[in-house]
C-alpha positions, 0 to 999 in steps of 0.5 A, a space after each residue: 500500500 502506497 501512502 501520501 506524506 505527511 501521513 496523518 493518523 487520527 484515533 478518537 477514543 471514548 471512555 465511559 463511566 457510571 456509578 449507582 447511588 442511594 441516599 436518604 436525606 432525613 425524616 422522623 426517626 424512629 417512626 418514619 424516614 424518607 423513602 430512599 432515592 436511587 439512581 445511576 449517573 453515567 457519561 463518558 470522556 472523549 479524547 483524540 490521539 493523532 500521529 503525523 509521520 513523515 516519509 522515510 528516505 527512498 534509499 533508507 536501506 543504503 543509508 543504514 548500511 553506510 551508518 547514516 541516518 534514515 530517520 523520518 520526522 514524527 510528531 504525535 499527541 496521545 492520552 493515557 489514564 490510570 485508575 486507583 483501586 476501589 470505588 465505594 463512598 458512603 456516610 451514615 448518621 445512624 451511629 451509637 450516641 446519635 439521636 434525632 431525625 438526622 439519624 435517617 440521613 445516609 448515602 452510598 455510591 459505588 462505581 467509577 468514582 475516581 475517574 471522571 473528575 475532569 477532562 484531560 490536561 491540555 496539550 503541553 506543546 511540541 516545543 523543546 524546553 530551553 532548560 531541558 535542551 541546554 542540559 541535554 546539550 551539555 551532557 552530549 558535549 561531555 560525552 563527545 569530548 570523552 569519545 575524542 579522548 578515549 575512542 580509537 575505533 574498534 574492530 573495523 579499523 583493526 581489520 583495516 590496518 591488517 588490510 593495509 599490511 596485506 596490500 604492502 606485501 604484494 606491492 613490495 614483491 611487485 616492486 622487486 619483480 619490476 626492478 629485476 625486469 628492468 635489470 634484464 631489459 638493460 642486459 639485452 639493450 645491445 640487441 637490435 631488431 628482431 633479436 631484441 624484440 624476441 628477447 624482450 618478449 621472452 622476458 615479458 612472458 616470464 615476468 608476467 607469470 610472476 607479477 600478474 597474480 600479484 595484481 590479482 591479489 591487489 584487486 581482490 584487496 581493493 574490492 574491500 577498499 572500494 566498499 569503504 570508498 562508497 561508505 559501507 564500512 565504518 566503526 560506530 559507537 552510540 552516543 545519547 544525552 538527555 535533559 529534563 525540566 519538571 514543574 509541579 503545581 498542587 491544589 490540595 483539599 479540593 472538595 468532591 464536586 462532580 461525583 458522587 452528586 447528588 450525595 452529600 460531600 464529606 470527603 476530599 481529595 488532592 489534585 496536582 498538575 505536573 509538567 515534565 519536559 524532556 529533550 533527548 539527543 541520540 545518534 552515532 559517532 562514525 570513524 573511517 580511514 581517510 584518503 578513500 578517494 585516491 584508492 581507485 585511481 592508484 590501484 585501478 590498474 590492469 596488467 593489460 595497460 602495461 603491455 603497450 607501455 613496453 612494446 610501444 616504448 612509453 616512458 618507464 616513469 609510468 612505473 615510478 609514478 605508480 609505486 610512488 603513489 602507492 607508497 604515499 597512499 598507504 602512508 596516508 592510511 595511518 589517519 582516521 577521522 570521526 564525526 557524527 554519522 547521524 544525530 536525532 533529537 526527540 522531544 517529549 512533553 508530558 502534562 499530568 493531572 494526578 488525583 489522590 485517593 479520597 479521605 474524610 474531611 474532618 472539618 467539614 462534618 456537621 457540628 456535634 455529629 460524627 457520621 460513619 464515613 467510608 472513603 474507599 475511592 482510589 486515586 487516578 491520573 490522566 496524562 497528555 503526551 506530545 512527542 516530536 522526532 527529527 534529525 539534527 541538521 547541524 551541531 556545533 561539534 567539529 570532527 576529529 582525527 586520530 592515528 590508526 595503530 599499526 598501519 605504518 611499519 613495513 619498509 618503504 619502496 626505494 623509488 630512486 633505485 627503481 628510477 635508475 634501473 629503468 633509466 639505464 634499461 631503455 632501448 
């Protein structure tokens, strides 16, 4: 199924509630009390959840393989609820020591008493709180600086260093073979015409059987290097940091208002409004060897390219340049650079309304009367949550570079010696 973006998903929810009640508000005791009044109160609280989802990049598979971000933008609004245990409230003036008509007064209610005190808190908004964002940035900077001091890549860079060593071995061997070939060409330069061509051809055939497999080894190793050049190889470590800002406002001892009306109210509850703003940065640092771009040009050499160079007397400097470049490129691999492969920011703002369990309002009882009051109603909580997810386009943290251990160590090529032998072997 194909969607159009941004994709908006809405969900309308309705939370029903009801409670039953019975009460007597007076009469002439003990001869006559008023008839009980019974009823059921019912209703519902509604809310709308919504999610707005942006489109993921079309090449998200390739981005993930390269260690880059494939995050899509997202924002949403959700509502949550929880209810405490119980749901019974009663009062009864018919207790020992009480006299008079007030002993007829009693009432009882049971059901969803804790929940429908009010609707959900208003949306807390989707903007990042400045305090929470500052705290998150400070922590992210601290973790980034710690990574600069301690992180030197992991398994990938160790394997890469080993690959460089493996490349050096066939290149050094190829250098020796080229040097010997130049010496042998120098030894037949006194020949002329067909004699020279035949001798040089024999030398070429013998040498090609020795160095062509070396070129194959180089190309095999270079395939791994080319994958690096396309960005599919790197070492990454996750880095996260978060900050939060809390705000608590309380309005304690709110009398029973909407429930369980029409019963009398001899209990209270406390209500608190809480605001929690969170900001979280999460991403990955990526370390990669430098100088990828020069590899394809240096090692993209086919043995067939050398044959015309010899038979058509193209200058031997071709070989000199080749080995000089190889040495320079391999030496350049001692460094790796690291920066953020990707970085996202998440915002989560929560507005909650928390109501305590009911308790007896001692000061609110009638003077000189102490009815039996049961407050078996637990607390409740209603929460409105707003979330936002987005990519961080830029962050004020520069990349850093470091040396890859054990890359440099093999002996260098004696380019001057090779130059002298080739110069002396020209026909």
